[in-house]
ZAMARGU-4260 file (C-alpha; in steps of 0.2 Angstrom, whole numbers, plus 5000, padded with zeros to 4 digits):
<rodrens>
0) 5166/4698/4922 | 5178/4691/4908 | 5183/4674/4902 | 5163/4673/4898 | 5158/4664/4881
5) 5148/4675/4874 | 5142/4665/4861 | 5136/4655/4874 | 5117/4651/4878 | 5112/4636/4891
10) 5093/4644/4892 | 5083/4634/4878 | 5067/4637/4887 | 5051/4644/4878 | 5049/4658/4891
15) 5046/4675/4886 | 5060/4686/4882 | 5061/4703/4891 | 5061/4713/4872 | 5044/4704/4871
20) 5037/4711/4886 | 5043/4727/4882 | 5034/4727/4864 | 5020/4721/4870 | 5020/4736/4884
25) 5025/4749/4869 | 5009/4745/4858 | 4998/4749/4871 | 5005/4766/4879 | 5008/4773/4862
30) 5017/4790/4860 | 5026/4802/4871 | 5025/4821/4868 | 5033/4832/4860 | 5042/4830/4843
35) 5060/4824/4849 | 5051/4811/4860 | 5040/4805/4847 | 5054/4802/4836 | 5063/4794/4848
40) 5049/4784/4852 | 5044/4780/4833 | 5065/4774/4832 | 5061/4762/4849 | 5046/4755/4845
45) 5041/4766/4860 | 5052/4765/4873 | 5054/4780/4876 | 5037/4783/4887 | 5045/4771/4899
50) 5059/4780/4904 | 5051/4792/4918 | 5040/4779/4924 | 5050/4776/4941 | 5059/4790/4951
55) 5076/4783/4951 | 5081/4795/4967 | 5077/4805/4981 | 5077/4823/4976 | 5092/4833/4979
60) 5095/4850/4980 | 5113/4852/4971 | 5117/4844/4956 | 5128/4828/4960 | 5139/4828/4943
65) 5153/4841/4947 | 5166/4837/4937 | 5171/4839/4916 | 5165/4822/4909 | 5182/4816/4899
70) 5183/4811/4881 | 5187/4793/4876 | 5204/4785/4875 | 5214/4772/4869 | 5230/4774/4878
75) 5238/4762/4891 | 5235/4771/4905 | 5220/4775/4918 | 5213/4793/4913 | 5202/4803/4926
80) 5195/4821/4926 | 5206/4834/4930 | 5209/4840/4949 | 5206/4822/4952 | 5222/4810/4956
85) 5222/4791/4952 | 5235/4778/4961 | 5238/4760/4962 | 5234/4754/4978 | 5238/4738/4975
90) 5242/4725/4962 | 5244/4707/4956 | 5257/4699/4965 | 5259/4710/4979 | 5259/4702/4998
95) 5242/4706/5006 | 5254/4707/5022 | 5271/4701/5027 | 5274/4691/5012 | 5285/4691/4995
100) 5286/4703/4985 | 5280/4701/4966 | 5293/4694/4953 | 5292/4704/4938 | 5294/4687/4925
105) 5279/4678/4937 | 5293/4667/4945 | 5284/4667/4963 | 5277/4649/4968 | 5260/4642/4972
110) 5266/4645/4990 | 5271/4665/4986 | 5255/4666/4976 | 5244/4661/4991 | 5251/4676/5003
115) 5250/4688/4987 | 5235/4698/4980 | 5226/4687/4968 | 5224/4688/4949 | 5212/4697/4940
120) 5202/4708/4954 | 5184/4712/4951 | 5171/4716/4964 | 5175/4726/4980 | 5165/4732/4995
125) 5177/4744/5012 | 5173/4740/5029 | 5177/4752/5039 | 5187/4753/5054 | 5190/4771/5058
130) 5178/4778/5047 | 5183/4784/5030 | 5204/4784/5036 | 5205/4767/5041 | 5197/4751/5035
135) 5199/4732/5028 | 5198/4733/5009 | 5191/4716/5001 | 5189/4710/4982 | 5188/4694/4973
140) 5199/4685/4959 | 5188/4680/4947 | 5199/4670/4937 | 5217/4668/4929 | 5228/4671/4913
145) 5239/4657/4915 | 5250/4661/4901 | 5254/4678/4911 | 5253/4668/4927 | 5269/4658/4924
150) 5286/4664/4915 | 5283/4651/4902 | 5264/4648/4901 | 5255/4636/4902 | 5270/4624/4896
155) 5273/4609/4904 | 5257/4610/4915 | 5261/4602/4932 | 5254/4600/4951 | 5264/4616/4956
160) 5255/4625/4940 | 5240/4619/4946 | 5242/4624/4963 | 5247/4642/4959 | 5232/4643/4948
165) 5221/4639/4962 | 5230/4651/4973 | 5227/4665/4961 | 5209/4663/4962 | 5199/4666/4976
170) 5196/4683/4988 | 5210/4695/4995 | 5205/4705/5011 | 5219/4721/5015 | 5220/4731/5029
175) 5220/4750/5022 | 5224/4766/5029 | 5226/4784/5025 | 5240/4792/5032 | 5257/4804/5031
180) 5266/4788/5036 | 5281/4784/5027 | 5284/4767/5015 | 5272/4754/5017 | 5275/4749/5035
185) 5265/4752/5048 | 5269/4771/5056 | 5265/4773/5073 | 5247/4779/5068 | 5250/4798/5072
190) 5236/4801/5058 | 5223/4791/5070 | 5220/4807/5084 | 5219/4820/5070 | 5207/4825/5057
195) 5191/4818/5063 | 5182/4828/5054 | 5186/4820/5038 | 5173/4806/5044 | 5160/4818/5047
200) 5160/4829/5033 | 5171/4842/5037 | 5185/4849/5027 | 5203/4848/5034 | 5214/4859/5022
205) 5229/4847/5021 | 5217/4831/5023 | 5220/4830/5004 | 5238/4826/5006 | 5238/4812/5015
210) 5238/4796/5002 | 5232/4778/5007 | 5242/4763/5007 | 5241/4746/5012 | 5244/4741/5031
215) 5261/4729/5031 | 5258/4717/5042 | 5241/4717/5046 | 5231/4704/5056 | 5217/4705/5045
220) 5226/4702/5030 | 5220/4685/5022 | 5219/4676/5007 | 5205/4664/5001 | 5209/4654/4988
225) 5203/4640/4976 | 5210/4626/4990 | 5202/4636/5006 | 5192/4623/5015 | 5173/4630/5014
230) 5159/4625/5021 | 5141/4622/5014 | 5128/4630/5023 | 5108/4632/5022 | 5095/4617/5014
235) 5107/4609/5003 | 5121/4605/5013 | 5124/4586/5016 | 5114/4583/5000 | 5120/4567/4991
240) 5119/4579/4976 | 5135/4588/4983 | 5144/4573/4989 | 5163/4568/4984 | 5176/4555/4987
245) 5186/4569/4997 | 5170/4576/5006 | 5155/4560/5010 | 5149/4574/5020 | 5142/4584/5005
250) 5147/4598/5020 | 5166/4606/5015 | 5171/4612/4998 | 5189/4614/4994 | 5191/4633/4987
255) 5179/4645/4977 | 5183/4650/4961 | 5178/4664/4947 | 5170/4676/4960 | 5163/4691/4950
260) 5152/4705/4957 | 5149/4705/4977 | 5138/4710/4992 | 5139/4712/5010 | 5126/4713/5024
265) 5121/4722/5039 | 5131/4711/5051 | 5148/4715/5043 | 5151/4701/5031 | 5156/4698/5012
270) 5148/4689/4999 | 5159/4681/4986 | 5148/4676/4972 | 5153/4661/4960 | 5150/4664/4940
275) 5156/4653/4927 | 5163/4638/4936 | 5156/4628/4923 | 5173/4632/4913 | 5184/4623/4926
280) 5176/4607/4921 | 5179/4592/4909 | 5165/4581/4905 | 5170/4564/4896 | 5157/4568/4882
285) 5144/4580/4877 | 5132/4584/4891 | 5114/4576/4887 | 5102/4591/4881 | 5091/4596/4894
290) 5103/4588/4907 | 5108/4599/4922 | 5127/4597/4915 | 5118/4605/4898 | 5109/4618/4910
295) 5124/4625/4918 | 5135/4625/4901 | 5149/4611/4908 | 5156/4602/4890 | 5172/4592/4885
300) 5183/4607/4884 | 5181/4620/4896 | 5185/4636/4896 | 5202/4629/4891 | 5210/4627/4909
305) 5221/4611/4914 | 5218/4608/4930 | 5210/4595/4927 | 5226/4587/4921 | 5233/4586/4939
310) 5216/4588/4951 | 5203/4574/4948 | 5190/4584/4957 | 5191/4594/4939 | 5187/4579/4927
315) 5166/4576/4928 | 5168/4559/4926 | 5179/4555/4941 | 5168/4566/4953 | 5151/4571/4945
320) 5145/4580/4959 | 5160/4592/4960 | 5151/4604/4949 | 5135/4605/4961 | 5147/4611/4974
325) 5152/4627/4964 | 5140/4641/4957 | 5135/4647/4975 | 5136/4663/4986 | 5151/4661/4999
330) 5148/4671/5015 | 5168/4679/5021 | 5168/4688/5037 | 5183/4698/5035 | 5185/4703/5053
335) 5191/4686/5058 | 5203/4681/5048 | 5204/4663/5056 | 5185/4659/5052 | 5179/4647/5037
340) 5171/4656/5023 | 5151/4646/5020 | 5142/4644/5001 | 5124/4650/5005 | 5114/4636/4997
345) 5098/4645/5000 | 5103/4659/4988 | 5101/4645/4975 | 5114/4640/4963 | 5119/4649/4947
350) 5131/4659/4938 | 5131/4674/4951 | 5133/4689/4945 | 5133/4699/4962 | 5121/4697/4978
355) 5119/4714/4983 | 5108/4713/5001 | 5094/4727/5003 | 5086/4729/5022 | 5066/4730/5023
360) 5056/4742/5035 | 5056/4726/5045 | 5073/4721/5045 | 5071/4707/5035 | 5084/4706/5021
365) 5083/4705/5002 | 5097/4700/4993 | 5096/4703/4972 | 5104/4692/4961 | 5109/4693/4941
370) 5114/4676/4932 | 5125/4683/4919 | 5123/4675/4903 | 5111/4677/4888 | 5094/4673/4891
375) 5096/4670/4910 | 5086/4678/4925 | 5085/4690/4939 | 5082/4682/4956 | 5078/4691/4974
380) 5079/4682/4990 | 5068/4687/5007 | 5073/4680/5024 | 5059/4675/5032 | 5065/4683/5051
385) 5071/4699/5052 | 5090/4696/5054 | 5094/4703/5071 | 5081/4691/5075 | 5087/4676/5067
390) 5105/4682/5072 | 5098/4683/5091 | 5091/4664/5088 | 5107/4657/5081 | 5103/4657/5063
395) 5109/4664/5048 | 5097/4673/5038 | 5105/4667/5022 | 5100/4650/5026 | 5081/4652/5030
400) 5073/4662/5017 | 5063/4661/5001 | 5071/4663/4982 | 5060/4671/4969 | 5063/4674/4950
405) 5057/4689/4940 | 5044/4690/4929 | 5041/4704/4919 | 5025/4708/4912 | 5017/4718/4897
410) 5009/4733/4907 | 5025/4741/4918 | 5023/4726/4932 | 5030/4714/4937 | 5031/4698/4949
415) 5043/4689/4959 | 5038/4670/4958 | 5042/4657/4971 | 5054/4644/4968 | 5048/4633/4981
420) 5038/4616/4981 | 5022/4627/4985 | 5024/4632/4967 | 5012/4622/4956 | 5025/4623/4942
425) 5039/4615/4956 | 5025/4604/4963 | 5037/4589/4962 | 5053/4597/4964 | 5061/4595/4982
430) 5068/4612/4990 | 5087/4605/4986 | 5081/4602/4969 | 5077/4617/4967 | 5094/4627/4974
435) 5106/4613/4966 | 5096/4616/4949 | 5090/4634/4951 | 5090/4639/4931 | 5079/4623/4929
440) 5067/4627/4940 | 5067/4646/4935 | 5063/4640/4918 | 5049/4630/4927 | 5042/4645/4937
445) 5041/4655/4919 | 5052/4668/4923 | 5057/4683/4910 | 5073/4682/4900 | 5085/4694/4903
450) 5100/4699/4893 | 5115/4695/4903 | 5111/4701/4920 | 5124/4708/4928 | 5124/4718/4943
455) 5110/4725/4952 | 5112/4739/4966 | 5097/4750/4977 | 5090/4766/4980 | 5083/4764/4997
460) 5075/4777/4999 | 5065/4776/4983 | 5060/4758/4986 | 5071/4756/4968 | 5081/4743/4961
465) 5092/4745/4946 | 5102/4733/4936 | 5112/4732/4921 | 5108/4719/4907 | 5127/4722/4898
470) 5121/4713/4880 | 5115/4699/4871 | 5125/4696/4853 | 5114/4679/4850 | 5096/4692/4849
475) 5090/4687/4831 | 5099/4674/4825 | 5094/4657/4822 | 5084/4650/4832 | 5085/4662/4845
480) 5073/4675/4848 | 5073/4691/4836 | 5075/4708/4838 | 5060/4716/4839 | 5053/4737/4842
485) 5062/4742/4859 | 5077/4737/4852 | 5081/4742/4834 | 5098/4735/4832 | 5100/4719/4824
490) 5108/4711/4840 | 5109/4719/4856 | 5126/4724/4855 | 5127/4740/4868 | 5118/4733/4882
495) 5103/4742/4891 | 5100/4747/4911 | 5082/4743/4920 | 5076/4746/4935 | 5060/4743/4946
500) 5051/4750/4961 | 5039/4745/4977 | 5025/4754/4984 | 5029/4753/5003 | 5045/4739/5004
505) 5058/4728/4996 | 5050/4712/5002 | 5032/4714/4992 | 5031/4701/4978 | 5025/4714/4963
510) 5033/4728/4956 | 5034/4741/4942 | 5049/4740/4931 | 5056/4754/4916 | 5071/4754/4908
515) 5084/4767/4913 | 5095/4768/4897 | 5100/4759/4880 | 5117/4759/4879 | 5126/4766/4862
520) 5130/4782/4854 | 5115/4793/4857 | 5124/4804/4845 | 5120/4790/4832 | 5102/4787/4825
525) 5106/4769/4820 | 5111/4766/4839 | 5093/4769/4846 | 5104/4774/4864 | 5095/4783/4875
530) 5107/4790/4884 | 5109/4808/4890 | 5127/4811/4889 | 5142/4802/4885 | 5140/4786/4876
535) 5146/4769/4882 | 5138/4752/4880 | 5141/4733/4889 | 5137/4741/4904 | 5142/4729/4919
540) 5148/4738/4935 | 5134/4749/4944 | 5138/4755/4959 | 5126/4769/4970 | 5134/4779/4981
545) 5130/4785/4996 | 5128/4800/4987 | 5114/4795/4975 | 5127/4796/4962 | 5126/4784/4950
550) 5141/4774/4944 | 5142/4762/4928 | 5157/4752/4920 | 5158/4744/4905 | 5163/4726/4901
555) 5165/4728/4881 | 5175/4710/4876 | 5192/4713/4871 | 5190/4707/4853 | 5178/4723/4848
560) 5185/4735/4860 | 5186/4751/4849 | 5183/4740/4833 | 5166/4738/4825 | 5152/4743/4831
565) 5163/4750/4844 | 5174/4758/4834 | 5177/4777/4843 | 5171/4770/4860 | 5190/4769/4865
570) 5195/4759/4880 | 5181/4752/4894 | 5176/4767/4905 | 5167/4772/4919 | 5154/4785/4920
575) 5144/4793/4933 | 5124/4798/4930 | 5110/4807/4941 | 5098/4796/4943 | 5085/4808/4941
580) 5089/4818/4925 | 5100/4802/4919 | 5113/4814/4914 | 5129/4805/4912 | 5146/4809/4912
585) 5163/4799/4909 | 5174/4799/4924 | 5189/4786/4919 | 5193/4775/4906 | 5205/4763/4910
590) 5221/4756/4900 | 5222/4744/4886 | 5210/4729/4885 | 5205/4732/4902 | 5187/4729/4910
595) 5182/4741/4923 | 5174/4732/4937 | 5171/4734/4956 | 5169/4752/4964 | 5167/4757/4981
600) 5168/4774/4992 | 5174/4777/5009 | 5158/4785/5019 | 5165/4802/5017 | 5165/4796/4996
605) 5182/4806/4995 | 5192/4790/4990 | 5185/4778/4977 | 5192/4762/4975 | 5192/4755/4957
610) 5196/4738/4951 | 5206/4737/4932 | 5205/4719/4929 | 5216/4709/4915 | 5225/4725/4907
615) 5233/4718/4891 | 5222/4701/4889 | 5224/4696/4872 | 5210/4703/4861 | 5206/4685/4854
620) 5216/4670/4857 | 5230/4668/4871 | 5243/4679/4874 | 5261/4676/4871 | 5272/4669/4886
625) 5288/4677/4876 | 5279/4694/4874 | 5269/4698/4888 | 5268/4714/4886 | 5262/4713/4868
630) 5246/4723/4873 | 5248/4734/4889 | 5262/4734/4900 | 5250/4743/4913 | 5254/4748/4927
635) 5274/4746/4931 | 5277/4751/4911 | 5293/4750/4904 | 5301/4744/4918 | 5287/4728/4923
640) 5286/4712/4916 | 5270/4709/4912 | 5252/4718/4914 | 5245/4718/4932 | 5225/4717/4935
645) 5226/4731/4952 | 5213/4742/4962 | 5217/4758/4962 | 5212/4773/4973 | 5204/4791/4966
650) 5204/4806/4976 | 5201/4824/4973 | 5214/4833/4973 | 5204/4847/4983 | 5199/4834/4996
655) 5180/4835/4990 | 5169/4818/4986 | 5172/4810/4970 | 5160/4817/4957 | 5155/4834/4965
</rodrens>
């Protein structure tokens, strides 16, 4: 996630904070044993006693971390451990199938961009076609840097620039394969009949010499943009608050914007998650405090985008309901390139960081979602029916279920509070009131405030979920919750990771929670970090690989990368942790001013796809169109015209599993 105002707070409710809960719990639990543990408990207000409360992963017989952690780096390149290779698979502006090549001066038209990989890629998923050798790669394109998007930046903004900006957003779908074939063309599939052991855990002596490439042309390749027609589904479809001049039915939206993290379903669809949608809209005046516009962060200036100058739907004065049509989870079928995506309103409207889907033992689906802003909440959705039953009856499992919000109790337990009219706190609300103003409903329900809830993943065998809380730079400032014993820092600069577990199934209404790690430098006592291993801060992306390896990605803002409290941390990074021992090793460091975001492995774990987002973003202010490579020239180097976000593929030189 980027392009986020870290000083923005939309939640002015008086619900208790996560830190207040931890402080209360620690006061009852006391110190943990041992001199080192006692020292840690003292410095952290006793939070060390929570660190081993919940098992994170199923027992494994061999160490998960088989690589040597790498040092921090400030180089304008991707760094991985010895014995690994990282290559660019596709970058912003590259064609997804047949289409125009990227022009280094960013001179491609809006029509070109609609056929090219979008800008600033984020959450990513791999959908197998032939196991671990061929599949579809689907990745969000979260936002744009409009200065780098055009040769002359945002000067002389016009309709063509609006069209190109919208075309650079959305979701990109490509077909990829592991092949010996030359170039980027689709060869004769000479690799599709051999090396079958690649898909089933065997080891081919020459498999590691094959390289991943984009299949062009591909009938699956597709761009979904800020202008693509998208259905509105679920209970809120057709609600008067979703109707506009262009869509008096309230059932059809043009485009999806600011998709950050993601999810995927057991029936093979992709979930794109609209996050900071508020930044695209301009209000005629500051929203009234307490209004839905204020609760979702709409403002007169937005995030600085100029779409409103040529497109009336981004002017709230002209189309007051248009913002209500964003902030949803969007379901996409990657195997049906002509299918229409659907915004699933039953999952609620918020700044979705992700939508991680976990199947219960009885076949229902649980969807975990974070609302990425300071003092916001963690949500889940549980389908009413097992997903196979629902689909046989013609019901989408994401349209028929119950939305909940999390409350963390002081004794280490928690409840999922239902966001329905049956909840006495919401007795005067309709279900559509709740789904359109989910934040307001969660306020009334009494949810626990969190420090920027981000990505969530699960350890299915252990009935455990884990989530990143990136940071909270406002904690302890005037008028907002103060610092407290669990967090000795003046503000929660470094963020932390939490987890929660169930006794029997993911659909249970209660859970137990603990803290997996507090970010920072464990060698610096002032940070209060509980990391076991290599330092990191601002955890953002999180991914549990099939092997149980826990991958952690960081999003330190450009203005603080390797500076201030983050001096000596280097560029943003990706680390791997053993969820049982919590040992953590640095695996990857990205180029200058980038964010590492989005990770997925092939089923055999011999390839990993990772997003490198916004390299060369201006640390403060905006970029200079006359000097686009001022902060980075990655990935094209001196020959390139500007930095480009990209999806890279990482392989181990001996053909083994990533991280082994």
